[in-house]
C-alpha positions as CSV (number, residue, x, y, z in Angstrom):
1,M,-10.9,25.4,304.5
2,T,-12.6,26.2,301.2
3,A,-15.4,24.2,299.6
4,Y,-12.8,22.8,297.1
5,D,-10.6,21.7,300.0
6,A,-13.6,20.1,301.7
7,E,-14.4,18.2,298.5
8,I,-10.9,16.9,298.2
9,E,-10.9,16.0,301.9
10,A,-14.1,14.1,301.4
11,I,-12.5,12.2,298.5
12,L,-9.4,11.6,300.4
13,G,-11.1,11.0,303.7
14,G,-10.9,7.4,303.1
15,G,-13.5,5.3,301.5
16,P,-13.5,1.6,301.3
17,E,-10.3,1.7,299.1
18,T,-8.2,4.1,301.3
19,S,-7.4,4.6,304.9
20,P,-5.5,7.5,306.6
21,G,-1.7,6.9,306.4
22,E,-2.0,4.5,303.5
23,T,1.1,4.4,301.4
24,V,1.2,3.5,297.7
25,T,3.8,2.7,295.0
26,A,4.6,5.1,292.2
27,A,2.5,2.8,289.9
28,E,-0.5,3.0,292.2
29,L,-0.1,6.7,292.6
30,S,0.1,7.1,288.8
31,E,-3.3,5.5,288.5
32,W,-4.8,7.8,291.2
33,L,-3.4,11.0,289.5
34,N,-3.7,9.7,285.9
35,L,0.0,10.4,285.3
36,S,2.7,8.2,284.0
37,T,5.0,6.5,286.5
38,A,7.9,8.5,285.1
39,R,6.1,11.7,285.8
40,I,5.4,10.6,289.4
41,H,9.2,10.0,289.9
42,A,9.9,13.4,288.3
43,L,7.5,15.2,290.6
44,A,9.2,13.5,293.6
45,R,12.7,14.5,292.4
46,E,11.4,18.1,292.0
47,G,10.2,18.0,295.5
48,V,6.6,18.6,294.5
49,I,5.3,15.4,296.1
50,P,6.7,13.8,299.2
51,R,8.2,10.3,299.1
52,T,9.3,8.1,302.0
53,D,11.4,5.0,301.4
54,G,10.3,4.8,297.8
55,R,6.6,4.9,298.7
56,F,4.1,7.7,298.8
57,D,1.7,8.6,301.6
58,L,-1.5,8.9,299.6
59,Q,-3.3,11.8,301.3
60,P,-0.4,14.2,301.7
61,T,0.9,13.3,298.2
62,I,-2.4,14.1,296.5
63,R,-2.7,17.3,298.6
64,A,0.8,18.4,297.6
65,Y,0.0,17.6,293.9
66,V,-3.2,19.6,294.0
67,E,-1.4,22.6,295.6
68,H,1.3,22.3,292.9
69,L,-1.5,22.6,290.3
70,R,-3.1,25.5,292.1
71,A,0.2,27.3,292.3
72,G,0.8,26.8,288.6
73,Q,-2.7,28.1,287.8
74,R,-2.1,31.2,290.0
75,G,1.2,31.8,288.2
76,R,-0.6,31.9,284.9
77,Q,-3.2,34.4,286.0
78,S,-2.0,37.9,286.1
79,T,-3.4,40.3,288.6
80,D,-2.1,43.4,286.8
81,P,-5.1,44.8,284.8
82,D,-2.8,46.9,282.6
83,L,-0.8,43.8,281.6
84,N,-4.0,41.9,280.9
85,A,-5.3,44.8,278.7
86,E,-2.0,44.9,276.8
87,K,-2.1,41.1,276.3
88,L,-5.7,41.4,275.0
89,R,-4.7,44.3,272.7
90,L,-1.7,42.3,271.4
91,A,-3.9,39.3,270.8
92,R,-6.4,41.4,268.8
93,A,-3.7,43.0,266.8
94,N,-2.2,39.6,265.9
95,A,-5.7,38.3,264.9
96,E,-6.2,41.4,262.7
97,K,-2.8,40.9,261.1
98,I,-3.6,37.3,260.3
99,E,-7.0,38.2,258.9
100,L,-5.4,40.8,256.6
101,A,-2.8,38.3,255.4
102,N,-5.6,35.8,254.7
103,A,-7.6,38.3,252.8
104,K,-4.6,39.3,250.8
105,T,-3.9,35.6,250.0
106,R,-7.6,35.1,248.9
107,A,-7.3,38.3,246.8
108,T,-10.2,39.9,248.6
109,L,-7.9,42.6,249.8
110,V,-6.2,44.8,247.1
111,P,-3.3,47.2,247.9
112,V,-4.3,50.9,247.8
113,A,-1.7,51.7,245.2
114,E,-3.2,49.2,242.8
115,V,-6.7,50.6,243.3
116,E,-5.5,54.2,242.9
117,S,-3.6,53.3,239.7
118,A,-6.6,51.5,238.2
119,W,-9.0,54.4,239.0
120,A,-6.5,57.0,237.7
121,S,-6.4,55.1,234.4
122,V,-10.3,54.9,234.2
123,L,-10.6,58.6,235.0
124,R,-8.0,59.6,232.4
125,D,-10.0,57.7,229.8
126,V,-13.3,59.4,230.9
127,R,-11.6,62.8,230.8
128,A,-10.3,62.2,227.3
129,A,-13.7,61.0,226.1
130,M,-15.5,64.0,227.6
131,L,-13.0,66.5,226.0
132,A,-13.6,64.8,222.6
133,I,-17.4,65.6,222.8
134,P,-17.2,69.1,221.2
135,A,-15.3,67.9,218.2
136,R,-17.6,64.9,217.6
137,V,-20.7,67.1,218.0
138,Q,-19.2,69.6,215.5
139,Q,-18.7,66.8,213.0
140,R,-22.2,65.4,213.3
141,L,-23.9,68.8,213.4
142,G,-22.2,70.8,210.7
143,H,-24.5,73.8,211.1
144,L,-23.0,74.7,214.5
145,T,-20.8,77.8,214.6
146,A,-17.4,77.9,216.1
147,H,-18.9,79.9,218.9
148,D,-21.5,77.0,219.6
149,V,-18.7,74.4,219.7
150,Q,-16.6,76.7,221.9
151,M,-19.6,76.9,224.3
152,I,-20.1,73.1,224.4
153,D,-16.3,72.8,225.1
154,R,-16.5,75.3,227.9
155,E,-19.5,73.4,229.5
156,V,-17.7,70.1,229.3
157,R,-14.5,71.6,230.9
158,D,-16.6,73.3,233.6
159,A,-18.3,70.0,234.4
160,L,-15.0,68.2,234.6
161,E,-13.5,70.9,236.8
162,E,-16.5,70.8,239.1
163,A,-16.3,67.0,239.3
164,S,-12.6,67.1,240.2
165,H,-13.4,69.2,243.3
166,D,-16.2,67.0,244.6
167,E,-15.4,64.8,247.6
């Protein structure tokens, strides 16, 4: 007998309100178990709790109901660690999926394609502005020779080329 069984036995051992072999009605049993009378009748029909002549022997009925609850609890607990790990993995994946959906709804998550498109546009504008530097410098500094402007152009292109290979 486990400690839990001993505790139940102490409760059912009969205090001033109960005595061994006491029978009760479905209504009285429903108060003991905090269930509806309809549920008591359903449990009796299902064979979970014993009924004799429309009445219930209190101690065996409560023991049967407790065993029914224990069996249900054991059925919900898996002893397969691989299955438990898979259930946990699935729960985490579902939580992550919901978090991503929520982030997208709040617009705190932006699709990669949109980010790439926006950055490509910015970089095209920067490249165009950089390539225009030699012509603008030649206009402002009229004393520069064609060779000087060509050297500035070469430096700008080299810088752009080098930046395009950086990671």
